[in-house]
C-alpha positions in Angstrom: 7.4 -22.0 -2.2 3.8 -22.1 -0.2 0.9 -20.2 -1.8 0.4 -17.3 0.2 -3.2 -16.3 0.5 -5.2 -13.5 2.6 -6.1 -15.6 5.1 -5.3 -15.7 8.6 -4.1 -18.6 9.9 -5.7 -19.4 12.5 -8.8 -17.4 12.0 -9.9 -15.7 15.7 -13.1 -14.4 14.9 -15.9 -15.1 12.1 -15.8 -12.9 9.1 -17.7 -10.1 8.2 -19.1 -8.6 4.9 -18.4 -5.0 4.2 -22.0 -4.0 5.2 -21.9 -5.3 8.8 -18.1 -4.0 9.4 -19.6 -0.4 8.2 -22.8 -0.8 10.0 -20.4 -1.4 13.6 -18.6 1.5 12.6 -22.0 3.6 12.0 -23.2 2.6 15.4 -20.6 2.7 17.7 -18.5 5.5 16.3 -16.2 5.1 19.3 -14.3 2.3 18.1 -12.2 5.6 15.9 -11.3 6.4 19.4 -10.7 3.1 21.0 -8.5 1.6 18.2 -7.1 4.7 17.3 -3.7 3.1 15.9 -0.6 4.7 17.5 1.5 2.5 15.6 -0.1 3.4 12.1 0.3 7.0 13.1 4.3 7.0 13.8 5.2 4.8 11.0 2.8 6.9 8.8 4.4 10.3 10.3 7.7 8.9 10.0 7.5 7.5 6.3 5.2 10.8 4.8 7.4 14.2 6.1 10.5 13.1 4.5 8.4 13.4 1.1 7.7 16.8 1.7 11.1 17.8 2.9 12.5 16.5 0.0 9.8 17.7 -2.4 11.0 21.3 -1.0 14.6 20.7 -1.1 14.5 19.6 -4.6 12.2 22.5 -5.7 15.5 24.7 -4.1 13.6 26.1 -1.1 15.5 27.2 1.9 16.0 24.3 4.6 13.4 25.9 7.1 10.4 25.9 4.5 11.5 22.6 4.2 11.3 21.6 7.6 8.2 23.0 8.2 6.3 21.3 5.5 7.8 17.9 6.7 6.6 19.0 10.4 3.3 20.0 9.0 2.7 16.7 7.2 3.6 14.6 10.3 1.5 16.4 12.1 -1.6 15.9 9.9 -0.6 12.0 9.1 0.3 11.4 13.2 -3.7 12.2 13.4 -5.4 11.1 10.6 -3.0 8.0 10.4 -4.3 6.9 13.9 -7.9 7.1 12.5 -7.6 5.5 9.3 -5.3 2.8 10.8 -8.5 2.4 13.3 -10.9 2.3 10.3 -8.7 -0.2 8.4 -8.7 -2.5 10.8 -12.2 -2.3 11.2 -12.6 -4.1 7.7 -9.8 -6.6 8.3 -11.7 -10.0 8.6 -14.1 -8.7 5.6 -15.0 -11.3 3.2 -13.7 -11.9 0.4 -11.0 -10.2 0.9 -10.9 -7.7 -2.4 -14.1 -6.2 -1.1 -11.8 -5.0 1.8 -9.2 -3.9 -0.2 -11.6 -1.9 -2.6 -13.6 -0.5 0.3 -10.2 1.0 1.8 -8.9 2.2 -1.8 -11.7 4.0 -2.0 -12.0 5.5 1.3 -8.9 5.9 3.0 -7.3 7.8 0.5 -9.8 9.9 -0.8 -10.7 11.3 2.6 -6.8 11.2 3.6 -5.4 13.6 0.9 -8.7 16.3 0.6 -7.5 16.9 4.0 -3.8 16.6 3.6 -4.7 19.0 0.5 -6.2 21.7 2.7 -3.1 21.4 5.4 -0.4 21.6 3.0 -2.4 24.5 0.7 -3.0 26.3 3.8 0.8 25.7 4.8 2.0 27.1 0.8 0.1 29.8 0.5 1.1 31.2 4.1 4.8 30.5 2.9 4.3 31.6 -0.7 5.4 27.9 -2.1 2.2 26.6 -3.9 4.4 25.7 -6.9 5.5 22.2 -4.9 2.2 21.4 -3.0 0.8 19.4 -6.1 3.8 17.2 -6.6 4.1 16.6 -2.8 0.3 15.4 -2.8 1.0 13.5 -5.8 4.0 11.5 -4.3 2.2 11.3 -0.8 -1.1 9.6 -3.1 1.2 7.3 -4.5 2.6 5.8 -1.0 -1.1 5.9 0.4 -2.2 3.4 -2.1 0.2 0.8 -1.3 0.6 1.8 2.4 -3.1 1.2 2.6 -2.9 -2.2 0.7 -0.1 -3.2 3.0 -1.6 -2.2 6.3 -4.7 -4.4 5.6 -2.2 -7.4 4.3 -0.5 -6.8 7.7 -3.2 -6.6 9.9 -5.1 -9.6 8.4 -1.8 -10.9 9.9 -2.7 -10.0 13.0 0.2 -7.1 12.4 -0.2 -3.4 12.9 -3.5 -4.1 15.2 -4.4 -2.4 18.6 -7.1 -2.9 21.3 -7.8 -6.6 20.4 -6.5 -10.0 22.1 -3.9 -10.5 19.4 -2.2 -7.1 19.8 1.6 -6.8 20.5 3.7 -4.1 21.2 4.8 -1.9 18.3 8.5 -2.6 18.7 7.4 -6.8 18.2 5.5 -5.7 15.0 8.3 -4.1 13.4 10.4 -7.3 14.2 8.0 -9.0 12.1 7.4 -6.4 9.2 10.4 -7.6 7.2 8.9 -10.9 6.5 5.3 -9.2 6.4 6.7 -7.2 3.5 8.2 -10.2 1.9 5.1 -11.8 1.8 3.2 -8.7 0.4 5.9 -8.3 -2.5 5.3 -11.9 -3.4 1.8 -12.1 -3.2 0.7 -11.3 -6.6 3.6 -13.5 -8.9 2.3 -16.2 -6.5 -0.6 -15.8 -7.2 -0.4 -15.1 -11.1 2.0 -18.6 -11.2 -0.8 -19.9 -9.1 -3.4 -19.1 -12.0 -0.5 -20.3 -14.5 -0.5 -24.0 -13.0 -4.7 -23.4 -12.9 -4.5 -22.9 -16.5 -6.0 -19.5 -16.4 -3.6 -18.0 -18.9 -5.8 -15.2 -20.0 -6.3 -13.8 -16.3 -2.7 -14.3 -15.3 -1.9 -12.3 -19.1 -4.1 -9.5 -17.8 -2.9 -9.4 -14.1 0.6 -8.9 -15.8 -0.2 -6.4 -18.3 -2.5 -4.2 -15.1 0.4 -4.6 -13.0 2.7 -2.9 -15.4 0.6 -0.1 -16.5 -0.3 0.6 -12.1 3.6 0.4 -11.4 3.8 2.8 -14.5 1.1 5.1 -12.8 2.7 5.0 -9.4 6.2 5.9 -10.4 5.0 8.5 -12.9 3.6 10.5 -9.7 6.6 9.8 -7.5 9.0 10.7 -10.2 7.3 13.5 -12.3 8.4 11.7 -15.5 5.4 9.8 -17.4 8.3 8.5 -19.7 10.6 7.0 -17.6 10.1 3.6 -18.9 12.4 1.3 -21.2 13.6 3.6 -24.3 12.5 6.8 -22.7 8.4 5.7 -23.6 9.3 6.0 -27.0 6.8 4.8 -29.9 8.0 2.0 -32.5 5.7 2.3 -35.5 2.4 1.7 -33.6 3.9 0.1 -30.3 4.7 1.8 -27.0 6.9 1.1 -24.3 5.0 2.4 -21.8 4.8 0.3 -18.6 6.9 -2.4 -19.9 9.3 -2.4 -17.2 6.8 -3.4 -14.5 5.5 -6.2 -16.8 9.3 -7.8 -17.2 9.5 -7.4 -13.4 6.9 -9.2 -12.4 7.7 -12.0 -15.2 10.9 -12.6 -13.6 8.9 -12.7 -10.1 6.4 -15.4 -11.7 9.6 -17.7 -12.8 10.9 -17.7 -9.6 7.8 -18.0 -8.0 6.9 -20.7 -10.1 10.5 -22.3 -9.6 10.5 -22.0 -6.3 6.7 -24.0 -6.0 8.3 -26.8 -8.4 11.3 -27.5 -6.3 9.1 -27.7 -3.0 6.6 -29.6 -4.4 9.6 -32.1 -5.7 11.4 -32.2 -2.7 8.1 -32.7 -0.9 7.4 -36.2 -3.3 11.3 -37.4 -3.0 10.5 -37.4 0.9 7.3 -39.6 0.6 
């Protein structure tokens, strides 16, 4: 398996620093209009509305209220995701990539969910359903974190961008999403596998542990169950199984990545 990197191939333009990307937006805020991302607007609305619809149904509210909450969320996401997509697109050529990811993770979910809370809290106040707003927002935040990472990952590969020469149609981008999703899922296991091949064992172990904690928090937010993990999160002596499920899955994924890499390397050597 070829190692997956954040590099675009081939790069169409020169890279930027964080300060350069921010400066371009500061000097030309019209880019939020020019690059308003209709692709992200449509997909985000379709993805987020069901979160509130299902949350209200789980809370045993009526179908009309559930539909109303979903429509409020779809409307908000449709407009804001277009702006958020323009922001992410402006950072897609920032180097090194991790700086772009940190910036996007800090900016997009923070601004998005402050505004989102206002919209949904207003709807909840008018309908007397305030008990469900917190749960729905937490689930939406969990989706935002993954969505922001994935959007930047895809945009660095020329997918889900608008207003540029590399832009393709929405249907073309959707047709390529399964491959991009596979690469996105495989990225972390491939990177940790690469660490192990380089002898960076401490970094690899810390990465596996960090993924376990991250996955636990995300699933906690989605299910509202902090002790969903192995053995129901119970302690055994001084040990606690909190987060072990994500680590076990990551170890399996790393083993698969390493095995595929070794197979392809052996196959390449046999053809020489």
